[in-house]
PyMOL Python script that loads the backbone (N, CA, C, O; Angstrom):
from pymol import cmd

cmd.read_pdbstr("""\
ATOM      1  N   MET A   1      84.270 100.532  88.706  1.00  0.00           N
ATOM      2  CA  MET A   1      84.529  99.141  88.512  1.00  0.00           C
ATOM      3  C   MET A   1      85.402  98.830  90.010  1.00  0.00           C
ATOM      4  O   MET A   1      85.872  99.549  90.892  1.00  0.00           O
ATOM      5  N   PRO A   2      85.350  97.776  89.831  1.00  0.00           N
ATOM      6  CA  PRO A   2      86.647  97.217  91.474  1.00  0.00           C
ATOM      7  C   PRO A   2      87.912  97.680  90.757  1.00  0.00           C
ATOM      8  O   PRO A   2      87.841  98.050  89.586  1.00  0.00           O
ATOM      9  N   SER A   3      88.726  97.673  91.226  1.00  0.00           N
ATOM     10  CA  SER A   3      90.273  97.034  90.518  1.00  0.00           C
ATOM     11  C   SER A   3      91.534  96.569  91.818  1.00  0.00           C
ATOM     12  O   SER A   3      92.745  96.668  92.016  1.00  0.00           O
ATOM     13  N   THR A   4      90.524  96.123  92.353  1.00  0.00           N
ATOM     14  CA  THR A   4      91.011  95.304  93.350  1.00  0.00           C
ATOM     15  C   THR A   4      90.614  92.987  94.070  1.00  0.00           C
ATOM     16  O   THR A   4      89.839  93.123  95.016  1.00  0.00           O
ATOM     17  N   TYR A   5      90.792  91.993  93.948  1.00  0.00           N
ATOM     18  CA  TYR A   5      90.714  91.444  93.419  1.00  0.00           C
ATOM     19  C   TYR A   5      90.983  90.523  94.502  1.00  0.00           C
ATOM     20  O   TYR A   5      92.149  90.351  94.856  1.00  0.00           O
ATOM     21  N   LYS A   6      89.374  89.494  95.453  1.00  0.00           N
ATOM     22  CA  LYS A   6      90.475  88.050  96.309  1.00  0.00           C
ATOM     23  C   LYS A   6      90.293  86.876  95.691  1.00  0.00           C
ATOM     24  O   LYS A   6      89.375  86.679  94.895  1.00  0.00           O
ATOM     25  N   HIS A   7      91.536  85.645  96.162  1.00  0.00           N
ATOM     26  CA  HIS A   7      90.302  84.754  96.075  1.00  0.00           C
ATOM     27  C   HIS A   7      91.040  83.908  97.357  1.00  0.00           C
ATOM     28  O   HIS A   7      92.127  83.399  97.630  1.00  0.00           O
ATOM     29  N   ALA A   8      89.775  84.102  97.917  1.00  0.00           N
ATOM     30  CA  ALA A   8      90.074  82.802  99.149  1.00  0.00           C
ATOM     31  C   ALA A   8      90.460  82.284  99.236  1.00  0.00           C
ATOM     32  O   ALA A   8      91.524  82.390  99.846  1.00  0.00           O
ATOM     33  N   ALA A   9      89.995  81.032  98.678  1.00  0.00           N
ATOM     34  CA  ALA A   9      90.761  79.460  98.393  1.00  0.00           C
ATOM     35  C   ALA A   9      92.282  79.300  98.010  1.00  0.00           C
ATOM     36  O   ALA A   9      93.015  78.410  98.441  1.00  0.00           O
ATOM     37  N   LEU A  10      92.646  80.313  97.123  1.00  0.00           N
ATOM     38  CA  LEU A  10      94.762  80.398  97.624  1.00  0.00           C
ATOM     39  C   LEU A  10      94.760  81.259  98.238  1.00  0.00           C
ATOM     40  O   LEU A  10      95.922  81.322  98.637  1.00  0.00           O
ATOM     41  N   GLY A  11      94.176  82.139  98.688  1.00  0.00           N
ATOM     42  CA  GLY A  11      94.795  82.876  99.832  1.00  0.00           C
ATOM     43  C   GLY A  11      95.813  84.675  98.650  1.00  0.00           C
ATOM     44  O   GLY A  11      96.741  85.426  98.951  1.00  0.00           O
ATOM     45  N   LEU A  12      95.131  84.589  97.705  1.00  0.00           N
ATOM     46  CA  LEU A  12      95.407  85.811  96.685  1.00  0.00           C
ATOM     47  C   LEU A  12      94.606  86.921  96.472  1.00  0.00           C
ATOM     48  O   LEU A  12      93.390  86.981  96.655  1.00  0.00           O
ATOM     49  N   ILE A  13      95.564  88.062  95.959  1.00  0.00           N
ATOM     50  CA  ILE A  13      94.888  89.158  96.183  1.00  0.00           C
ATOM     51  C   ILE A  13      95.213  89.499  94.561  1.00  0.00           C
ATOM     52  O   ILE A  13      95.977  88.767  93.932  1.00  0.00           O
ATOM     53  N   LEU A  14      94.494  90.813  93.859  1.00  0.00           N
ATOM     54  CA  LEU A  14      95.165  91.138  92.305  1.00  0.00           C
ATOM     55  C   LEU A  14      94.648  92.986  92.773  1.00  0.00           C
ATOM     56  O   LEU A  14      94.102  93.662  93.645  1.00  0.00           O
ATOM     57  N   VAL A  15      94.980  93.017  92.109  1.00  0.00           N
ATOM     58  CA  VAL A  15      95.194  94.665  91.839  1.00  0.00           C
ATOM     59  C   VAL A  15      95.397  95.414  90.764  1.00  0.00           C
ATOM     60  O   VAL A  15      96.335  96.210  90.806  1.00  0.00           O
ATOM     61  N   VAL A  16      94.931  95.369  90.087  1.00  0.00           N
ATOM     62  CA  VAL A  16      94.589  96.037  87.796  1.00  0.00           C
ATOM     63  C   VAL A  16      94.965  97.611  87.905  1.00  0.00           C
ATOM     64  O   VAL A  16      94.736  98.300  88.900  1.00  0.00           O
ATOM     65  N   TYR A  17      95.439  97.956  86.989  1.00  0.00           N
ATOM     66  CA  TYR A  17      95.019  99.626  86.893  1.00  0.00           C
ATOM     67  C   TYR A  17      95.472  99.409  85.339  1.00  0.00           C
ATOM     68  O   TYR A  17      96.581  98.981  85.020  1.00  0.00           O
ATOM     69  N   VAL A  18      94.623  99.706  84.584  1.00  0.00           N
ATOM     70  CA  VAL A  18      94.880 100.039  83.089  1.00  0.00           C
ATOM     71  C   VAL A  18      96.281  97.779  82.300  1.00  0.00           C
ATOM     72  O   VAL A  18      96.350  96.555  82.183  1.00  0.00           O
ATOM     73  N   ASP A  19      96.654  98.634  82.191  1.00  0.00           N
ATOM     74  CA  ASP A  19      97.429  97.283  81.792  1.00  0.00           C
ATOM     75  C   ASP A  19      98.083  96.210  82.466  1.00  0.00           C
ATOM     76  O   ASP A  19      98.043  95.140  81.858  1.00  0.00           O
ATOM     77  N   ASP A  20      98.900  96.218  83.982  1.00  0.00           N
ATOM     78  CA  ASP A  20      99.045  96.696  84.564  1.00  0.00           C
ATOM     79  C   ASP A  20      98.426  95.558  86.132  1.00  0.00           C
ATOM     80  O   ASP A  20      97.507  95.920  86.867  1.00  0.00           O
ATOM     81  N   PHE A  21      99.220  94.194  86.314  1.00  0.00           N
ATOM     82  CA  PHE A  21      98.359  93.513  87.112  1.00  0.00           C
ATOM     83  C   PHE A  21      99.629  93.034  88.070  1.00  0.00           C
ATOM     84  O   PHE A  21     100.678  92.786  87.475  1.00  0.00           O
ATOM     85  N   LYS A  22      99.601  92.877  89.636  1.00  0.00           N
ATOM     86  CA  LYS A  22      99.851  92.772  90.429  1.00  0.00           C
ATOM     87  C   LYS A  22      98.743  91.877  91.542  1.00  0.00           C
ATOM     88  O   LYS A  22      97.709  92.192  92.131  1.00  0.00           O
ATOM     89  N   LEU A  23      99.539  90.673  91.461  1.00  0.00           N
ATOM     90  CA  LEU A  23      98.967  89.110  92.567  1.00  0.00           C
ATOM     91  C   LEU A  23     100.195  88.817  93.178  1.00  0.00           C
ATOM     92  O   LEU A  23     101.243  88.395  92.689  1.00  0.00           O
ATOM     93  N   SER A  24      99.870  89.132  94.412  1.00  0.00           N
ATOM     94  CA  SER A  24     100.676  88.768  95.572  1.00  0.00           C
ATOM     95  C   SER A  24      99.357  87.847  96.409  1.00  0.00           C
ATOM     96  O   SER A  24      98.128  87.806  96.349  1.00  0.00           O
ATOM     97  N   GLY A  25     100.685  87.030  97.359  1.00  0.00           N
ATOM     98  CA  GLY A  25      99.991  85.907  98.713  1.00  0.00           C
ATOM     99  C   GLY A  25     100.961  84.417  98.499  1.00  0.00           C
ATOM    100  O   GLY A  25     102.007  84.268  97.868  1.00  0.00           O
ATOM    101  N   PRO A  26     100.216  83.501  99.227  1.00  0.00           N
ATOM    102  CA  PRO A  26     101.683  82.186  98.894  1.00  0.00           C
ATOM    103  C   PRO A  26     102.212  82.060  98.390  1.00  0.00           C
ATOM    104  O   PRO A  26     101.560  82.124  97.347  1.00  0.00           O
ATOM    105  N   ALA A  27     104.114  81.680  97.866  1.00  0.00           N
ATOM    106  CA  ALA A  27     104.050  81.923  96.691  1.00  0.00           C
ATOM    107  C   ALA A  27     103.840  80.490  95.742  1.00  0.00           C
ATOM    108  O   ALA A  27     104.009  80.599  94.527  1.00  0.00           O
ATOM    109  N   GLU A  28     103.470  79.150  96.321  1.00  0.00           N
ATOM    110  CA  GLU A  28     103.039  78.164  95.948  1.00  0.00           C
ATOM    111  C   GLU A  28     102.178  78.080  94.768  1.00  0.00           C
ATOM    112  O   GLU A  28     102.168  77.475  93.696  1.00  0.00           O
ATOM    113  N   ASN A  29     101.074  79.386  95.733  1.00  0.00           N
ATOM    114  CA  ASN A  29      99.593  79.293  94.780  1.00  0.00           C
ATOM    115  C   ASN A  29      99.332  80.587  93.836  1.00  0.00           C
ATOM    116  O   ASN A  29      98.193  80.976  93.581  1.00  0.00           O
ATOM    117  N   LEU A  30     100.705  81.318  93.261  1.00  0.00           N
ATOM    118  CA  LEU A  30     100.866  81.856  92.697  1.00  0.00           C
ATOM    119  C   LEU A  30     101.032  81.634  90.854  1.00  0.00           C
ATOM    120  O   LEU A  30     100.665  82.478  90.036  1.00  0.00           O
ATOM    121  N   LYS A  31     101.334  81.001  90.693  1.00  0.00           N
ATOM    122  CA  LYS A  31     101.854  80.060  90.146  1.00  0.00           C
ATOM    123  C   LYS A  31     100.316  79.239  88.849  1.00  0.00           C
ATOM    124  O   LYS A  31     100.368  78.981  87.647  1.00  0.00           O
ATOM    125  N   LYS A  32      99.033  79.064  89.992  1.00  0.00           N
ATOM    126  CA  LYS A  32      98.077  78.631  90.253  1.00  0.00           C
ATOM    127  C   LYS A  32      96.661  80.060  89.870  1.00  0.00           C
ATOM    128  O   LYS A  32      95.588  79.881  89.294  1.00  0.00           O
ATOM    129  N   GLY A  33      97.164  81.243  90.390  1.00  0.00           N
ATOM    130  CA  GLY A  33      96.486  82.143  90.219  1.00  0.00           C
ATOM    131  C   GLY A  33      96.955  82.815  88.996  1.00  0.00           C
ATOM    132  O   GLY A  33      96.372  83.890  88.853  1.00  0.00           O
ATOM    133  N   TRP A  34      97.870  82.539  87.993  1.00  0.00           N
ATOM    134  CA  TRP A  34      98.051  83.284  86.863  1.00  0.00           C
ATOM    135  C   TRP A  34      97.679  83.133  85.907  1.00  0.00           C
ATOM    136  O   TRP A  34      97.511  83.969  85.019  1.00  0.00           O
ATOM    137  N   ALA A  35      97.329  81.234  85.896  1.00  0.00           N
ATOM    138  CA  ALA A  35      96.498  80.225  85.290  1.00  0.00           C
ATOM    139  C   ALA A  35      95.485  80.449  85.458  1.00  0.00           C
ATOM    140  O   ALA A  35      95.001  80.753  84.368  1.00  0.00           O
ATOM    141  N   LEU A  36      94.768  80.500  86.215  1.00  0.00           N
ATOM    142  CA  LEU A  36      93.719  81.361  86.051  1.00  0.00           C
ATOM    143  C   LEU A  36      92.899  82.259  85.983  1.00  0.00           C
ATOM    144  O   LEU A  36      91.722  82.110  86.313  1.00  0.00           O
ATOM    145  N   LEU A  37      93.475  83.512  85.471  1.00  0.00           N
ATOM    146  CA  LEU A  37      93.321  83.903  84.660  1.00  0.00           C
ATOM    147  C   LEU A  37      93.871  83.949  83.635  1.00  0.00           C
ATOM    148  O   LEU A  37      93.030  84.549  82.966  1.00  0.00           O
ATOM    149  N   ARG A  38      94.472  83.807  83.156  1.00  0.00           N
ATOM    150  CA  ARG A  38      95.011  82.675  81.015  1.00  0.00           C
ATOM    151  C   ARG A  38      93.730  82.329  80.838  1.00  0.00           C
ATOM    152  O   ARG A  38      93.069  82.511  79.816  1.00  0.00           O
ATOM    153  N   ASN A  39      93.375  81.819  81.855  1.00  0.00           N
ATOM    154  CA  ASN A  39      92.119  80.821  81.080  1.00  0.00           C
ATOM    155  C   ASN A  39      90.564  81.776  80.171  1.00  0.00           C
ATOM    156  O   ASN A  39      89.565  81.276  79.653  1.00  0.00           O
ATOM    157  N   ASN A  40      90.979  83.284  80.310  1.00  0.00           N
ATOM    158  CA  ASN A  40      89.588  84.291  80.111  1.00  0.00           C
ATOM    159  C   ASN A  40      90.749  85.205  79.562  1.00  0.00           C
ATOM    160  O   ASN A  40      90.995  84.756  78.442  1.00  0.00           O
ATOM    161  N   LEU A  41      91.329  85.952  79.741  1.00  0.00           N
ATOM    162  CA  LEU A  41      92.650  86.321  78.916  1.00  0.00           C
ATOM    163  C   LEU A  41      93.706  86.470  78.631  1.00  0.00           C
ATOM    164  O   LEU A  41      94.442  85.953  79.472  1.00  0.00           O
ATOM    165  N   VAL A  42      94.298  86.991  77.738  1.00  0.00           N
ATOM    166  CA  VAL A  42      95.692  86.936  77.506  1.00  0.00           C
ATOM    167  C   VAL A  42      96.649  88.073  77.476  1.00  0.00           C
ATOM    168  O   VAL A  42      96.778  89.016  76.696  1.00  0.00           O
ATOM    169  N   ILE A  43      97.371  87.663  78.699  1.00  0.00           N
ATOM    170  CA  ILE A  43      98.759  88.231  79.462  1.00  0.00           C
ATOM    171  C   ILE A  43      99.537  87.983  78.430  1.00  0.00           C
ATOM    172  O   ILE A  43      99.381  87.466  77.324  1.00  0.00           O
ATOM    173  N   ASP A  44     101.100  88.831  79.478  1.00  0.00           N
ATOM    174  CA  ASP A  44     101.761  88.459  79.629  1.00  0.00           C
ATOM    175  C   ASP A  44     102.430  87.885  80.325  1.00  0.00           C
ATOM    176  O   ASP A  44     102.244  88.366  81.442  1.00  0.00           O
ATOM    177  N   GLN A  45     103.666  86.530  80.412  1.00  0.00           N
ATOM    178  CA  GLN A  45     104.299  86.132  81.263  1.00  0.00           C
ATOM    179  C   GLN A  45     104.407  86.881  82.085  1.00  0.00           C
ATOM    180  O   GLN A  45     104.732  88.033  81.798  1.00  0.00           O
ATOM    181  N   GLU A  46     104.107  86.388  83.802  1.00  0.00           N
ATOM    182  CA  GLU A  46     104.666  87.571  84.705  1.00  0.00           C
ATOM    183  C   GLU A  46     106.049  87.885  84.956  1.00  0.00           C
ATOM    184  O   GLU A  46     107.008  87.147  84.731  1.00  0.00           O
ATOM    185  N   THR A  47     106.071  89.214  85.512  1.00  0.00           N
ATOM    186  CA  THR A  47     107.781  89.741  85.984  1.00  0.00           C
ATOM    187  C   THR A  47     108.424  89.943  86.812  1.00  0.00           C
ATOM    188  O   THR A  47     107.562  90.634  87.354  1.00  0.00           O
ATOM    189  N   PRO A  48     109.495  90.006  87.721  1.00  0.00           N
ATOM    190  CA  PRO A  48     109.727  90.439  89.212  1.00  0.00           C
ATOM    191  C   PRO A  48     109.436  91.544  89.103  1.00  0.00           C
ATOM    192  O   PRO A  48     109.459  92.365  88.186  1.00  0.00           O
ATOM    193  N   HIS A  49     109.184  91.539  89.990  1.00  0.00           N
ATOM    194  CA  HIS A  49     109.037  93.674  90.867  1.00  0.00           C
ATOM    195  C   HIS A  49     109.857  94.031  89.218  1.00  0.00           C
ATOM    196  O   HIS A  49     110.404  93.499  88.253  1.00  0.00           O
ATOM    197  N   GLY A  50     109.462  95.253  89.766  1.00  0.00           N
ATOM    198  CA  GLY A  50     109.697  96.298  88.708  1.00  0.00           C
ATOM    199  C   GLY A  50     109.139  97.370  88.849  1.00  0.00           C
ATOM    200  O   GLY A  50     108.775  97.575  90.007  1.00  0.00           O
ATOM    201  N   GLN A  51     108.699  98.934  87.417  1.00  0.00           N
ATOM    202  CA  GLN A  51     108.099  99.562  87.818  1.00  0.00           C
ATOM    203  C   GLN A  51     106.307  99.166  87.713  1.00  0.00           C
ATOM    204  O   GLN A  51     105.684  98.265  87.151  1.00  0.00           O
ATOM    205  N   TYR A  52     106.011 100.039  88.342  1.00  0.00           N
ATOM    206  CA  TYR A  52     104.269 100.039  88.855  1.00  0.00           C
ATOM    207  C   TYR A  52     103.821 101.165  89.319  1.00  0.00           C
ATOM    208  O   TYR A  52     104.187 101.716  90.358  1.00  0.00           O
ATOM    209  N   LEU A  53     102.535 101.753  88.101  1.00  0.00           N
ATOM    210  CA  LEU A  53     102.051 102.711  88.479  1.00  0.00           C
ATOM    211  C   LEU A  53     103.224 104.162  88.535  1.00  0.00           C
ATOM    212  O   LEU A  53     102.838 105.234  89.001  1.00  0.00           O
ATOM    213  N   GLY A  54     104.882 103.950  87.905  1.00  0.00           N
ATOM    214  CA  GLY A  54     105.717 105.291  88.596  1.00  0.00           C
ATOM    215  C   GLY A  54     106.493 105.225  89.817  1.00  0.00           C
ATOM    216  O   GLY A  54     106.706 106.082  90.675  1.00  0.00           O
ATOM    217  N   CYS A  55     106.766 104.354  89.739  1.00  0.00           N
ATOM    218  CA  CYS A  55     107.168 103.152  91.508  1.00  0.00           C
ATOM    219  C   CYS A  55     107.950 102.439  91.043  1.00  0.00           C
ATOM    220  O   CYS A  55     107.556 101.693  90.147  1.00  0.00           O
ATOM    221  N   ARG A  56     109.246 102.388  91.430  1.00  0.00           N
ATOM    222  CA  ARG A  56     110.149 101.263  91.173  1.00  0.00           C
ATOM    223  C   ARG A  56     110.656 100.274  91.924  1.00  0.00           C
ATOM    224  O   ARG A  56     111.800 100.192  92.372  1.00  0.00           O
ATOM    225  N   HIS A  57     109.528  99.330  92.075  1.00  0.00           N
ATOM    226  CA  HIS A  57     109.747  97.879  93.090  1.00  0.00           C
ATOM    227  C   HIS A  57     110.871  97.283  93.161  1.00  0.00           C
ATOM    228  O   HIS A  57     111.231  96.422  92.358  1.00  0.00           O
ATOM    229  N   GLU A  58     111.601  97.723  94.227  1.00  0.00           N
ATOM    230  CA  GLU A  58     113.984  96.836  94.357  1.00  0.00           C
ATOM    231  C   GLU A  58     112.820  95.937  95.848  1.00  0.00           C
ATOM    232  O   GLU A  58     112.065  96.389  96.708  1.00  0.00           O
ATOM    233  N   SER A  59     113.395  94.141  95.341  1.00  0.00           N
ATOM    234  CA  SER A  59     113.932  93.036  96.551  1.00  0.00           C
ATOM    235  C   SER A  59     114.727  93.329  96.717  1.00  0.00           C
ATOM    236  O   SER A  59     115.646  93.750  96.014  1.00  0.00           O
ATOM    237  N   GLY A  60     114.414  93.005  98.932  1.00  0.00           N
ATOM    238  CA  GLY A  60     116.023  92.930  99.236  1.00  0.00           C
ATOM    239  C   GLY A  60     116.083  92.047 100.323  1.00  0.00           C
ATOM    240  O   GLY A  60     114.892  91.789 100.497  1.00  0.00           O
ATOM    241  N   THR A  61     116.751  91.387 101.209  1.00  0.00           N
ATOM    242  CA  THR A  61     117.328  90.771 102.402  1.00  0.00           C
ATOM    243  C   THR A  61     117.568  91.679 103.558  1.00  0.00           C
ATOM    244  O   THR A  61     117.920  92.822 103.265  1.00  0.00           O
ATOM    245  N   ALA A  62     117.464  91.431 104.603  1.00  0.00           N
ATOM    246  CA  ALA A  62     118.294  91.869 105.591  1.00  0.00           C
ATOM    247  C   ALA A  62     118.113  90.867 106.517  1.00  0.00           C
ATOM    248  O   ALA A  62     117.110  90.155 106.570  1.00  0.00           O
ATOM    249  N   LYS A  63     119.436  90.773 107.532  1.00  0.00           N
ATOM    250  CA  LYS A  63     119.528  89.540 108.476  1.00  0.00           C
ATOM    251  C   LYS A  63     118.762  90.311 110.166  1.00  0.00           C
ATOM    252  O   LYS A  63     118.886  91.250 110.952  1.00  0.00           O
ATOM    253  N   MET A  64     118.066  89.225 109.924  1.00  0.00           N
ATOM    254  CA  MET A  64     117.662  89.184 111.178  1.00  0.00           C
ATOM    255  C   MET A  64     118.146  89.039 113.017  1.00  0.00           C
ATOM    256  O   MET A  64     118.607  87.952 113.364  1.00  0.00           O
ATOM    257  N   PRO A  65     118.026  90.003 113.933  1.00  0.00           N
ATOM    258  CA  PRO A  65     118.607  89.712 115.061  1.00  0.00           C
ATOM    259  C   PRO A  65     118.681  88.345 115.271  1.00  0.00           C
ATOM    260  O   PRO A  65     119.749  88.051 115.807  1.00  0.00           O
ATOM    261  N   ASP A  66     117.944  87.375 115.051  1.00  0.00           N
ATOM    262  CA  ASP A  66     117.509  86.315 115.678  1.00  0.00           C
ATOM    263  C   ASP A  66     118.031  84.792 114.812  1.00  0.00           C
ATOM    264  O   ASP A  66     117.870  83.586 114.997  1.00  0.00           O
ATOM    265  N   GLY A  67     118.767  85.706 113.742  1.00  0.00           N
ATOM    266  CA  GLY A  67     119.279  84.988 112.732  1.00  0.00           C
ATOM    267  C   GLY A  67     118.622  84.659 111.298  1.00  0.00           C
ATOM    268  O   GLY A  67     119.451  84.348 110.443  1.00  0.00           O
ATOM    269  N   GLY A  68     117.247  84.676 110.880  1.00  0.00           N
ATOM    270  CA  GLY A  68     116.315  84.381 110.198  1.00  0.00           C
ATOM    271  C   GLY A  68     116.950  85.581 109.230  1.00  0.00           C
ATOM    272  O   GLY A  68     117.649  86.503 109.650  1.00  0.00           O
ATOM    273  N   THR A  69     116.612  85.401 108.044  1.00  0.00           N
ATOM    274  CA  THR A  69     116.498  86.288 106.521  1.00  0.00           C
ATOM    275  C   THR A  69     114.922  86.370 106.637  1.00  0.00           C
ATOM    276  O   THR A  69     114.155  85.444 106.900  1.00  0.00           O
ATOM    277  N   ALA A  70     114.569  87.908 106.336  1.00  0.00           N
ATOM    278  CA  ALA A  70     114.231  88.976 105.694  1.00  0.00           C
ATOM    279  C   ALA A  70     113.939  89.496 104.396  1.00  0.00           C
ATOM    280  O   ALA A  70     114.640  90.176 103.647  1.00  0.00           O
ATOM    281  N   ILE A  71     112.493  88.948 104.231  1.00  0.00           N
ATOM    282  CA  ILE A  71     113.047  89.495 102.780  1.00  0.00           C
ATOM    283  C   ILE A  71     111.600  90.711 102.865  1.00  0.00           C
ATOM    284  O   ILE A  71     110.626  90.907 103.591  1.00  0.00           O
ATOM    285  N   SER A  72     112.344  91.416 101.393  1.00  0.00           N
ATOM    286  CA  SER A  72     111.912  93.210 101.713  1.00  0.00           C
ATOM    287  C   SER A  72     111.210  94.340 100.391  1.00  0.00           C
ATOM    288  O   SER A  72     112.231  94.835  99.914  1.00  0.00           O
ATOM    289  N   VAL A  73     110.558  94.663  99.979  1.00  0.00           N
ATOM    290  CA  VAL A  73     110.193  95.468  98.974  1.00  0.00           C
ATOM    291  C   VAL A  73     110.649  97.317  99.101  1.00  0.00           C
ATOM    292  O   VAL A  73     110.055  97.994  99.940  1.00  0.00           O
ATOM    293  N   SER A  74     111.389  97.765  98.477  1.00  0.00           N
ATOM    294  CA  SER A  74     111.553  98.587  98.548  1.00  0.00           C
ATOM    295  C   SER A  74     110.985  99.977  97.611  1.00  0.00           C
ATOM    296  O   SER A  74     111.581 100.220  96.562  1.00  0.00           O
ATOM    297  N   TYR A  75     110.250 100.538  97.878  1.00  0.00           N
ATOM    298  CA  TYR A  75     109.031 101.956  96.401  1.00  0.00           C
ATOM    299  C   TYR A  75     110.277 102.796  96.354  1.00  0.00           C
ATOM    300  O   TYR A  75     110.563 103.359  97.410  1.00  0.00           O
ATOM    301  N   ASN A  76     111.276 103.031  95.054  1.00  0.00           N
ATOM    302  CA  ASN A  76     112.551 103.781  94.661  1.00  0.00           C
ATOM    303  C   ASN A  76     111.158 104.404  94.145  1.00  0.00           C
ATOM    304  O   ASN A  76     110.392 103.631  93.570  1.00  0.00           O
ATOM    305  N   MET A  77     110.709 105.991  94.341  1.00  0.00           N
ATOM    306  CA  MET A  77     110.543 107.386  93.383  1.00  0.00           C
ATOM    307  C   MET A  77     111.732 107.983  93.361  1.00  0.00           C
ATOM    308  O   MET A  77     111.583 109.152  93.004  1.00  0.00           O
ATOM    309  N   VAL A  78     112.398 107.825  93.491  1.00  0.00           N
ATOM    310  CA  VAL A  78     113.839 108.968  93.175  1.00  0.00           C
ATOM    311  C   VAL A  78     113.607 109.594  91.661  1.00  0.00           C
ATOM    312  O   VAL A  78     114.407 110.391  91.170  1.00  0.00           O
ATOM    313  N   SER A  79     112.391 109.129  90.967  1.00  0.00           N
ATOM    314  CA  SER A  79     112.450 109.620  89.093  1.00  0.00           C
ATOM    315  C   SER A  79     111.360 110.493  89.485  1.00  0.00           C
ATOM    316  O   SER A  79     110.965 111.011  88.440  1.00  0.00           O
ATOM    317  N   PHE A  80     110.826 110.824  90.249  1.00  0.00           N
ATOM    318  CA  PHE A  80     109.495 111.795  90.582  1.00  0.00           C
ATOM    319  C   PHE A  80     110.540 112.802  90.825  1.00  0.00           C
ATOM    320  O   PHE A  80     110.021 113.917  90.879  1.00  0.00           O
ATOM    321  N   TRP A  81     112.179 112.844  91.041  1.00  0.00           N
ATOM    322  CA  TRP A  81     112.417 113.959  91.855  1.00  0.00           C
ATOM    323  C   TRP A  81     113.105 114.885  90.881  1.00  0.00           C
ATOM    324  O   TRP A  81     113.357 116.060  91.147  1.00  0.00           O
ATOM    325  N   ASP A  82     113.417 114.248  89.652  1.00  0.00           N
ATOM    326  CA  ASP A  82     113.783 114.424  88.230  1.00  0.00           C
ATOM    327  C   ASP A  82     113.917 115.120  87.288  1.00  0.00           C
ATOM    328  O   ASP A  82     113.383 114.397  86.447  1.00  0.00           O
ATOM    329  N   PHE A  83     114.186 115.884  86.824  1.00  0.00           N
ATOM    330  CA  PHE A  83     113.383 117.338  86.168  1.00  0.00           C
ATOM    331  C   PHE A  83     114.052 117.390  85.531  1.00  0.00           C
ATOM    332  O   PHE A  83     114.040 118.294  84.695  1.00  0.00           O
TER     333      PHE A  83
END
""", "prot")
cmd.dss("prot")
cmd.show_as("cartoon", "prot")
cmd.util.cbc("prot")
cmd.orient("prot")
């Protein structure tokens, strides 16, 4: 059974693992993508980055040499080392 789906017209990628959904793509199309999913599924409201597959996703930014700002996501797995 596939767990990764693409909506070519909206440029969205959906990853499904049990009851975790991860939707990515152009920011202006994310609301449309969630609405399409809710046409046939009863799902919670989307949330910002958080825990996914046991890994903490953390948003960040960095100033680039040209003055621009880069947006990043770090995958924090420190909790795997806690005994």
